[in-house]
C-alpha positions as CSV (number, residue, x, y, z in Angstrom):
1,M,27.9,81.9,14.6
2,H,28.6,83.9,11.5
3,F,26.1,86.0,9.7
4,D,26.0,85.4,6.0
5,E,23.5,86.8,3.5
6,G,20.1,85.6,4.6
7,G,20.9,85.4,8.3
8,A,22.9,83.4,10.8
9,M,24.9,80.4,9.5
10,I,26.9,77.9,11.4
11,H,30.2,77.3,9.7
12,V,31.3,73.7,10.3
13,S,34.3,71.5,9.5
14,V,34.9,67.7,9.6
15,I,38.2,66.2,10.8
16,G,38.4,62.6,9.5
17,V,36.6,61.5,6.3
18,G,37.0,57.7,6.4
19,Y,33.8,55.8,7.1
20,W,31.5,58.2,9.0
21,G,32.8,61.6,8.1
22,P,31.3,61.7,4.5
23,N,27.9,61.0,6.0
24,L,28.2,64.0,8.2
25,I,29.4,66.2,5.4
26,R,26.4,65.1,3.3
27,N,24.0,66.1,6.0
28,F,25.8,69.4,6.7
29,V,25.5,70.3,3.0
30,A,21.8,69.4,3.1
31,N,21.0,71.5,6.2
32,D,20.0,75.1,5.4
33,Q,21.7,76.5,8.5
34,T,25.1,74.9,8.3
35,Q,27.9,75.7,5.9
36,I,30.6,73.1,5.5
37,N,33.8,75.0,5.0
38,V,36.6,72.5,5.1
39,A,37.4,68.8,5.7
40,S,40.7,67.2,6.7
41,D,42.2,63.7,6.7
42,L,45.7,62.2,6.8
43,Q,45.0,60.1,3.7
44,E,45.0,62.0,0.4
45,E,42.9,59.3,-1.4
46,R,40.1,59.9,1.0
47,L,40.2,63.7,0.4
48,D,40.2,62.9,-3.4
49,K,36.9,61.2,-3.0
50,I,35.5,64.1,-1.0
51,R,36.6,66.6,-3.6
52,K,35.0,64.6,-6.4
53,T,31.7,64.7,-4.6
54,Y,32.0,68.3,-3.3
55,P,34.4,70.2,-5.7
56,S,34.0,73.5,-3.9
57,L,34.9,72.0,-0.4
58,R,38.3,73.0,0.8
59,T,40.4,70.1,2.1
60,T,43.6,69.7,4.0
61,R,45.8,67.0,5.5
62,D,46.6,69.2,8.6
63,H,43.7,69.4,11.0
64,R,45.4,72.3,12.8
65,E,44.4,74.5,9.9
66,I,40.8,73.9,10.9
67,I,41.5,74.5,14.6
68,N,43.2,77.8,13.8
69,D,40.6,79.0,11.3
70,P,38.6,81.9,12.8
71,N,35.7,81.4,10.4
72,I,34.9,77.9,11.8
73,D,32.2,77.7,14.5
74,L,31.8,74.0,14.9
75,V,34.5,71.2,14.6
76,T,33.3,67.7,14.0
77,I,35.8,65.0,15.1
78,C,35.6,61.7,13.2
79,T,39.0,60.2,14.1
80,P,40.1,57.2,16.2
81,V,39.0,57.5,19.8
82,S,42.6,57.7,21.0
83,T,42.9,61.1,19.2
84,H,39.5,62.6,20.4
85,Y,40.8,64.2,23.5
86,E,43.7,66.1,22.0
87,I,41.8,67.4,19.0
88,A,38.7,68.3,21.0
89,R,40.8,70.1,23.6
90,A,42.6,72.1,20.9
91,A,39.3,73.0,19.2
92,L,37.7,74.1,22.5
93,E,40.7,76.2,23.5
94,A,40.4,77.9,20.1
95,G,36.8,78.8,20.8
96,K,35.0,76.2,18.7
97,H,32.0,74.1,19.6
98,V,32.6,70.4,18.9
99,I,30.8,67.3,17.8
100,I,32.7,64.1,18.8
101,T,31.9,60.7,17.4
102,K,31.3,57.9,19.9
103,P,32.8,57.1,22.3
104,M,33.6,60.6,23.5
105,T,37.1,59.9,24.7
106,A,39.3,57.0,25.7
107,T,39.0,57.7,29.4
108,S,36.5,59.4,31.7
109,A,39.2,61.7,33.0
110,E,39.7,63.0,29.5
111,S,35.9,63.5,29.1
112,E,35.7,65.4,32.4
113,E,38.6,67.7,31.4
114,L,36.9,68.5,28.1
115,L,33.6,69.3,30.0
116,N,35.5,71.7,32.3
117,I,37.1,73.5,29.3
118,A,33.8,73.8,27.6
119,E,32.2,75.3,30.7
120,R,35.0,77.7,31.2
121,K,34.8,78.8,27.5
122,N,31.0,78.8,27.4
123,L,31.1,76.3,24.5
124,R,29.0,73.2,23.6
125,I,30.1,69.6,23.4
126,F,27.9,67.2,21.4
127,V,28.5,63.5,21.1
128,D,27.5,61.7,18.0
129,H,25.2,59.0,19.5
130,T,23.2,58.9,16.3
131,F,20.7,56.2,17.3
132,I,19.1,58.6,19.8
133,Y,17.7,60.5,16.8
134,H,16.4,57.3,15.0
135,G,12.7,57.4,14.5
136,A,12.2,54.1,16.2
137,V,14.1,55.2,19.3
138,R,12.2,58.4,19.5
139,K,8.9,56.5,19.1
140,I,9.8,54.2,22.0
141,K,10.7,57.2,24.1
142,D,7.3,58.6,23.5
143,L,5.7,55.3,24.6
144,I,7.7,55.3,27.8
145,Q,7.0,59.0,28.6
146,N,3.3,58.5,28.0
147,R,3.3,55.6,30.4
148,E,2.0,53.2,27.8
149,L,4.5,50.6,28.9
150,G,4.0,51.2,32.7
151,D,6.8,50.7,35.1
152,L,9.9,49.5,33.3
153,Y,11.4,46.0,34.2
154,Y,14.3,45.5,31.8
155,F,16.2,46.6,28.7
156,D,17.7,43.8,26.6
157,S,19.8,44.5,23.5
158,V,21.7,42.4,21.0
159,R,24.1,43.9,18.5
160,I,26.1,41.2,16.7
161,N,27.5,40.5,13.3
162,L,30.6,39.1,11.6
163,G,33.2,41.9,11.8
164,L,34.1,44.7,11.3
165,F,37.1,44.0,13.5
166,Q,38.8,47.1,15.0
167,H,42.6,47.3,15.7
168,D,42.6,49.9,18.4
169,V,39.5,49.1,20.5
170,N,37.6,46.0,21.6
171,V,34.0,45.1,20.7
172,I,32.7,46.9,23.8
173,W,34.2,50.2,22.9
174,D,33.2,49.7,19.2
175,L,29.6,48.6,19.4
176,A,28.3,49.0,23.0
177,P,28.2,52.8,22.9
178,H,25.2,52.6,20.6
179,D,23.2,50.5,23.1
180,I,24.5,52.3,26.2
181,S,23.4,55.6,24.8
182,I,20.0,54.2,23.7
183,M,19.6,52.6,27.1
184,H,20.3,55.9,29.0
185,Y,18.0,57.9,26.7
186,L,15.1,55.5,27.0
187,L,15.3,54.5,30.7
188,G,16.2,58.0,31.9
189,E,18.2,56.4,34.8
190,Y,21.8,56.5,35.8
191,P,23.3,53.0,36.2
192,E,24.6,51.9,39.6
193,G,26.7,49.0,38.8
194,I,27.8,46.6,36.0
195,V,28.9,43.0,35.6
196,A,30.6,42.2,32.3
197,T,32.2,39.1,30.8
198,G,34.0,38.7,27.5
199,A,36.6,36.8,25.5
200,D,39.5,37.5,23.1
201,H,39.7,34.5,20.8
202,W,43.0,35.3,19.0
203,G,45.2,36.8,21.7
204,S,45.1,40.4,20.5
205,G,44.2,41.7,23.9
206,L,40.9,43.0,22.4
207,E,37.7,41.2,23.3
208,N,35.6,40.2,20.3
209,V,32.5,39.1,22.2
210,A,31.1,40.5,25.4
211,Y,28.0,40.5,27.7
212,L,27.1,43.4,29.9
213,T,24.6,43.3,32.7
214,I,23.8,46.8,34.1
215,Y,22.0,47.4,37.4
216,F,19.7,50.4,38.2
217,K,17.7,51.3,41.3
218,N,14.2,49.8,41.8
219,N,15.2,46.4,40.4
220,L,15.5,47.8,36.8
221,I,18.1,45.8,34.9
222,A,19.7,46.0,31.4
223,H,21.6,43.5,29.4
224,I,23.7,44.2,26.3
225,H,25.3,41.5,24.0
226,V,27.9,42.7,21.5
227,N,29.8,40.3,19.2
228,W,32.1,40.5,16.1
229,L,32.0,36.7,15.6
230,S,28.3,36.0,14.8
231,P,27.3,34.2,11.7
232,V,24.2,36.4,11.5
233,K,23.6,40.1,11.8
234,I,21.1,40.9,14.6
235,R,20.1,44.4,15.8
236,Q,17.3,43.8,18.3
237,T,16.1,45.5,21.5
238,L,13.4,44.4,24.0
239,I,11.9,46.6,26.7
240,A,9.4,45.2,29.1
241,G,7.1,47.2,31.3
242,S,4.3,46.4,33.7
243,K,1.6,47.2,31.1
244,K,3.2,46.5,27.6
245,M,6.3,45.4,26.0
246,V,8.3,46.6,23.0
247,A,10.4,44.9,20.4
248,W,12.7,46.9,18.0
249,D,14.4,45.1,15.1
250,D,16.5,47.5,13.2
251,T,17.2,45.0,10.4
252,E,13.5,44.9,9.5
253,P,12.7,47.0,6.4
254,S,9.3,47.9,7.8
255,E,7.5,47.4,11.1
256,K,10.7,48.0,13.0
257,V,8.9,48.6,16.3
258,R,6.2,46.3,17.6
259,V,4.2,47.0,20.8
260,Y,2.8,43.9,22.6
261,D,-0.1,44.1,25.0
262,K,1.5,41.2,27.0
263,G,2.6,41.0,30.6
264,F,1.7,39.4,33.9
265,E,0.3,40.3,37.3
266,V,1.4,38.8,40.6
267,K,-1.1,38.6,43.4
268,K,-0.9,37.1,46.9
269,T,-3.6,34.9,48.2
270,P,-5.5,36.2,51.2
271,D,-4.7,33.2,53.4
272,Q,-1.0,32.7,52.5
273,V,0.9,36.0,52.1
274,Y,3.9,34.1,50.6
275,D,1.8,32.1,48.1
276,M,1.7,34.2,44.9
277,L,-0.5,33.8,41.9
278,I,0.9,34.8,38.5
279,Q,-1.6,35.7,35.9
280,Y,-0.4,36.2,32.4
281,R,-1.9,38.6,30.0
282,T,-1.9,38.2,26.2
283,G,-3.4,40.9,24.0
284,D,-3.0,42.6,20.7
285,M,0.2,43.7,18.9
286,Y,0.5,46.8,16.8
287,C,3.3,48.6,14.8
288,P,3.3,52.3,15.4
289,Q,4.2,54.7,12.6
290,I,7.9,55.6,12.6
291,D,9.4,58.8,11.3
292,S,11.6,57.8,8.4
293,T,13.8,61.0,8.4
294,E,17.5,60.0,8.4
295,A,18.8,60.0,12.0
296,L,21.8,62.2,11.1
297,A,19.6,64.8,9.5
298,T,17.5,65.0,12.7
299,E,20.7,65.0,14.8
300,I,22.3,67.9,13.0
301,A,19.0,69.9,13.0
302,H,18.9,69.3,16.8
303,Y,22.4,70.6,17.3
304,V,21.7,73.7,15.3
305,D,18.6,74.3,17.5
306,C,20.7,73.8,20.6
307,L,23.3,76.3,19.4
308,E,20.6,78.9,18.5
309,T,18.4,78.5,21.6
310,G,20.8,77.3,24.3
311,K,18.6,74.3,25.0
312,K,20.2,71.1,26.5
313,S,21.1,68.4,24.0
314,H,20.0,64.8,24.2
315,T,23.6,63.8,23.5
316,D,25.7,66.4,25.2
317,G,29.1,66.0,26.9
318,E,27.5,64.8,30.1
319,T,25.9,61.9,28.2
320,G,29.2,61.1,26.5
321,L,30.9,61.0,29.9
322,M,28.3,58.6,31.3
323,C,28.8,56.3,28.4
324,V,32.6,56.3,28.8
325,K,32.2,55.6,32.6
326,V,30.0,52.5,31.7
327,L,32.6,51.4,29.2
328,E,35.5,51.7,31.7
329,A,33.5,49.8,34.4
330,A,32.7,47.1,31.9
331,Q,36.4,46.8,31.0
332,K,37.3,46.5,34.6
333,S,34.7,43.8,35.2
334,I,35.8,41.8,32.3
335,K,39.4,41.8,33.4
336,A,38.2,40.7,36.9
337,R,36.2,37.8,35.4
338,G,32.8,39.3,36.0
339,R,33.2,41.1,39.3
340,E,30.6,43.8,39.8
341,I,31.9,47.3,39.4
342,T,30.2,50.4,40.8
343,I,29.6,53.2,38.4
């Protein structure tokens, strides 16, 4: 980190200012401990928009200027996934910490190599799994950690809408990283295997609808449905435990998280050990208070804290690697018409 007037300041840059990059720039500007120095993009019209909003921000069409700039501490990579590895490797070799938008890389081998470089250079890799820092997700994590839900049974997520169609990745690589990262953060378990099915309806080689079933130890199971061809937009997650259940609807303007005192108990009769009695429980529902702070603002503040204190990040390179491994396994399973793949 560099020391400016008033103390330590993290000097950052953003490579790629298409859809997501401007949001990161806005939050870097708002954070008191980050100084956004420069942004780059191959398209001049995108840079024009950035300069109109931030006249003092330096821009360039050559990201290598950022990589070679000794005044930059942290490089944020918001480019297509096929370019993540090369840009991140160059930044790490130049002594920069990196933030990489999801998914981390196009292959797990690339992610592993980046982790090895970061360890050798004593640098940090952060992966921009922004939903982990959403107030709703953090509230659900508190409920799980406080054992309010009891033993977890399943995680079920639906992320569907009409478009936006990608030309370089399928719907799994586009949408599922959100739910895989949320799943990993909330469940706190490493997946053991996956069964995935999907379809490409116009012969592009890229699936536009897919279903992922992910297995964990102790009979914990997860299911993720992603779809570019839905007539409605749905962003819902259900988590069931032995004590309570949670429903999260991210499209709701308020009351996004609902906690249900619903469940069941299974008891065996004393005379017939195989004769089970199922007793259902229906209780109250409540909506907990959710922190409304923008997830990106919370995320960037967390990265700053990690760089200053050395603490482990919720969305570090290891988490990014796990996500890529799940995506690779899902792709293999789809191509094998739903064969289970060990992760």
